[in-house]
C-alpha positions in Angstrom: -119.4 -27.1 87.6 -122.3 -25.3 85.9 -121.6 -23.5 82.7 -122.2 -19.8 81.9 -124.7 -20.9 79.0 -126.9 -22.8 81.5 -128.2 -19.7 83.2 -130.8 -17.4 81.5 -132.9 -14.6 82.7 -135.9 -13.0 81.3 -134.5 -9.4 80.6 -131.1 -10.7 79.6 -130.2 -9.7 75.9 -130.2 -12.8 73.9 -126.7 -12.3 72.5 -124.1 -15.1 71.3 -121.8 -15.4 74.2 -118.9 -16.1 71.9 -119.6 -13.0 69.6 -116.7 -11.4 68.1 -115.8 -7.6 69.0 -117.8 -5.2 67.0 -114.8 -3.4 65.8 -116.1 -0.1 66.7 -113.3 2.6 67.3 -114.8 4.1 70.5 -112.4 7.0 70.3 -113.9 8.3 67.1 -117.4 6.8 66.7 -120.2 9.4 66.8 -122.4 8.9 69.8 -126.0 10.3 70.0 -127.0 12.9 72.6 -129.1 11.6 75.5 -131.8 13.7 77.1 -129.3 14.6 79.7 -127.1 16.3 77.0 -130.0 18.5 76.0 -130.8 19.9 79.3 -131.8 23.6 79.2 -130.0 25.1 82.2 -132.3 28.1 82.0 -135.5 26.0 82.1 -136.8 25.5 85.7 -138.4 22.0 85.2 -135.1 20.7 83.8 -133.2 22.2 86.7 -135.7 20.7 89.1 -135.4 17.1 87.6 -131.6 17.2 87.6 -131.4 18.6 91.3 -134.0 15.9 92.4 -131.6 13.1 90.8 -128.4 14.6 92.2 -129.7 15.0 95.7 -131.0 11.4 95.8 -134.6 12.4 95.9 -135.9 10.8 92.6 -134.4 8.2 90.2 -135.8 7.2 87.0 -134.9 4.5 84.5 -132.3 5.3 82.0 -133.5 6.2 78.6 -131.2 5.1 75.7 -131.2 6.9 72.4 -132.6 4.8 69.8 -129.5 4.8 67.7 -127.0 4.3 70.5 -124.5 1.5 69.5 -124.9 -1.8 71.1 -128.2 -0.8 72.7 -129.4 -4.4 72.5 -126.4 -5.6 74.7 -127.4 -3.6 77.7 -129.7 -5.4 80.4 -132.5 -3.7 82.3 -130.7 -3.9 85.6 -127.9 -1.5 84.3 -130.4 1.1 83.4 -130.6 3.0 86.5 -129.4 6.3 87.9 -126.5 4.8 89.8 -124.6 7.3 91.9 -127.5 9.9 91.5 -126.3 10.8 87.9 -129.1 12.0 85.6 -129.5 9.1 83.1 -126.9 7.1 84.8 -123.7 6.7 82.8 -125.6 7.1 79.6 -124.9 10.7 78.4 -122.0 12.5 77.1 -122.0 15.3 79.7 -122.7 13.4 82.9 -120.5 10.3 82.0 -117.5 12.8 81.4 -118.3 14.6 84.8 -118.4 11.4 86.6 -115.1 10.1 84.9 -113.5 13.3 85.8 -115.0 13.6 89.3 -115.3 10.3 90.8 -111.8 10.0 92.1 -112.2 13.4 93.7 -115.2 12.1 95.6 -113.3 9.2 96.8 -110.7 11.5 98.2 -108.0 9.9 95.8 -108.1 6.7 97.4 -108.9 4.8 94.2 -105.5 5.6 92.7 -103.9 3.5 95.5 -106.7 0.9 95.1 -106.0 0.4 91.3 -102.4 0.3 91.9 -102.9 -2.5 94.3 -105.1 -4.4 91.8 -102.5 -3.9 89.2 -99.6 -4.9 91.4 -101.5 -8.3 92.3 -101.9 -9.0 88.5 -98.3 -8.0 87.5 -96.7 -10.5 85.2 -100.0 -11.5 83.5 -99.8 -11.7 79.8 -103.5 -10.9 78.8 -105.7 -9.2 81.3 -109.3 -7.9 81.4 -110.6 -4.9 83.3 -114.2 -5.9 83.8 -116.7 -3.0 84.0 -113.7 -0.5 83.0 -115.7 2.7 83.2 -113.3 5.5 82.4 -110.5 3.1 81.9 -108.1 4.0 84.8 -107.9 0.5 86.1 -106.9 -0.7 82.6 -104.5 1.9 82.2 -102.9 0.9 85.6 -102.7 -2.7 84.2 -101.0 -1.5 81.1 -98.5 0.6 83.1 -97.8 -2.4 85.4 -96.3 -4.1 82.3 -99.4 -6.3 80.9 -98.8 -6.3 77.3 -102.6 -7.3 76.2 -105.2 -5.2 78.2 -108.8 -5.3 77.5 -111.5 -3.0 78.9 -115.2 -4.0 78.9 -118.1 -1.9 79.7 -121.8 -1.7 78.7 -121.7 2.2 78.4 -120.6 3.5 75.1 -120.2 7.0 76.5 -117.7 5.6 79.2 -116.0 3.6 76.6 -115.5 6.6 74.4 -113.9 8.5 77.2 -111.7 5.8 78.1 -110.5 5.2 74.5 -109.8 8.9 74.2 -107.7 9.1 77.5 -105.8 5.7 77.4 -104.0 4.2 74.3 -102.8 0.7 73.6 -105.9 -0.9 75.3 -108.7 -2.9 73.6 -112.1 -1.5 74.4 -115.2 -3.5 73.8 -118.8 -3.2 74.8 -120.4 -5.9 77.0 -121.6 -6.8 80.4 -119.9 -9.0 83.1 -122.4 -12.0 82.5 -122.1 -11.8 78.9 -118.8 -10.5 77.7 -118.6 -12.0 74.2 -114.9 -12.8 74.7 -113.2 -16.2 73.9 -112.8 -19.2 76.1 -109.6 -19.1 78.2 -108.5 -15.9 76.8 -107.2 -14.3 80.0 -104.8 -15.1 82.7 -105.8 -12.1 84.8 -109.1 -10.1 85.4 -109.4 -6.9 87.3 -112.7 -5.8 88.8 -112.8 -2.5 90.4 -116.0 -1.2 91.9 -118.4 -3.2 89.7 -119.8 -6.3 91.5 -121.7 -4.3 94.1 -123.8 -2.8 91.1 -124.9 -6.3 89.9 -128.0 -8.0 91.3 -127.2 -11.5 93.1 -128.5 -13.9 90.2 -126.5 -12.0 87.7 -123.4 -11.8 89.9 -123.5 -15.6 89.9 -123.7 -15.6 86.1 -121.0 -13.1 85.9 -118.7 -15.4 88.0 -119.4 -18.3 85.7 -118.5 -16.1 82.8 -115.2 -15.3 84.3 -114.5 -18.9 84.8 -115.2 -19.5 81.2 -112.8 -16.7 79.7 -109.9 -17.4 82.1 -107.3 -20.1 82.0 -106.3 -22.5 84.9 -104.2 -20.5 87.2 -105.6 -17.2 86.2 -105.6 -14.5 88.9 -108.7 -12.4 89.8 -108.2 -9.1 91.8 -111.4 -7.5 93.0 -111.7 -4.2 94.8 -115.1 -3.2 96.1 -116.6 -0.7 98.6 -116.1 -2.1 102.0 -119.0 -3.3 104.1 -117.5 -1.3 107.2 -118.8 2.1 106.1 -122.1 0.4 104.9 -122.8 -1.4 108.2 -121.1 0.4 111.0 -122.3 3.5 112.9 -120.9 6.9 112.8 -119.3 6.6 116.4 -117.6 3.3 115.6 -116.2 4.8 112.3 -115.1 7.8 114.0 -113.1 5.9 116.5 -111.4 3.6 114.1 -111.1 5.7 110.9 -111.7 9.4 112.1 -113.2 11.9 109.7 -112.7 9.7 106.7 -114.8 7.0 108.2 -117.5 9.6 108.8 -117.3 10.9 105.2 -117.5 7.4 103.5 -120.4 6.6 105.7 -122.2 9.5 104.7 -121.3 8.9 101.0 -122.5 5.4 101.1 -125.9 6.5 102.5 -126.3 9.2 99.8 -125.1 7.5 96.6 -128.0 5.5 94.8 -126.6 1.8 95.0 -129.7 -0.4 94.7 -127.8 -3.8 94.9 -125.0 -2.9 97.4 -126.9 -4.2 100.5 -127.4 -7.5 98.7 -123.6 -7.5 97.8 -122.4 -6.9 101.2 -124.8 -9.8 102.6 -123.2 -12.4 100.2 -120.4 -14.8 101.0 -118.2 -13.9 98.2 -115.5 -16.3 99.0 -118.1 -19.1 98.7 -119.4 -17.8 95.5 -116.0 -17.8 93.9 -115.4 -21.5 95.2 -118.5 -22.5 93.4 -117.1 -21.5 90.1 -113.5 -22.7 90.7 -111.8 -19.8 92.2 -110.0 -20.1 95.5 -109.3 -16.8 97.5 -105.5 -16.3 98.3 -105.8 -12.9 100.0 -108.7 -11.0 101.5 -108.5 -7.6 103.4 -111.5 -5.3 104.7 -111.0 -1.9 105.8 -112.4 1.5 104.9 -113.2 2.4 102.2 -112.2 -0.7 100.3 -112.6 -4.5 100.5 -110.0 -6.4 98.5 -109.8 -10.0 97.0 -107.1 -11.9 95.3 -108.2 -15.1 93.8 -106.7 -18.0 91.6 -108.7 -20.1 89.3 -107.8 -23.5 90.7 -110.4 -25.7 88.7 
């Protein structure tokens, strides 16, 4: 089986994959304002720029403040205005709005989705929430009885929100393909709405990284957007899922997800098998696709 260290890409930050945690207290660290935090809401050009992004009519590369902690750890593919957010998840104001509003946009369905992931990993001793965002999946793991929970995300702004909202969780900055965590550290990993935001070659590296940081027998629970609302037409969705199917179809079409099409075209079960994970459970509905896999090699 290939090793995580054997794959390198030109725009990947050259960081020691076994680096220790920076020790940053994300709840209290002072984060710099991004341009999106300095918007003048009375200035017409600012309003036009924000409106064009929110409506999905224009997307620009994310601009990181020069003094942002861990700036060197963030690869270029992450620096996009995902979900039509001005400056993506790299500002205090819009990251906070995303953290507070995303569950509403998903009609509350993610609460049940996170609970399903947590239930699948119940009994684990040490679990990672990969791409933890605002920290709700990590909190669900903690509430399910996992004693040692870690949350990893590239955005300092989301990490700060998560650290302030949820206690007794270890928060660390990193990306899926370069976590900086120890070999065999985890016996469970949760991935909630992350893999569809990773380009295919980085996804393969991320899975190799998961194989590195998990123990034999470790469980991997993955919740991602379903291909159903991405690929099926409105008539089919109305017939099978009613108005919710139409809603999630419209949402999939409007949200900026540059790698989602590639994600839906991949054979994820085969990719997992390549790095030593065997799928034990899979379900596709609307709006989610769920996988439960075990590291068998």
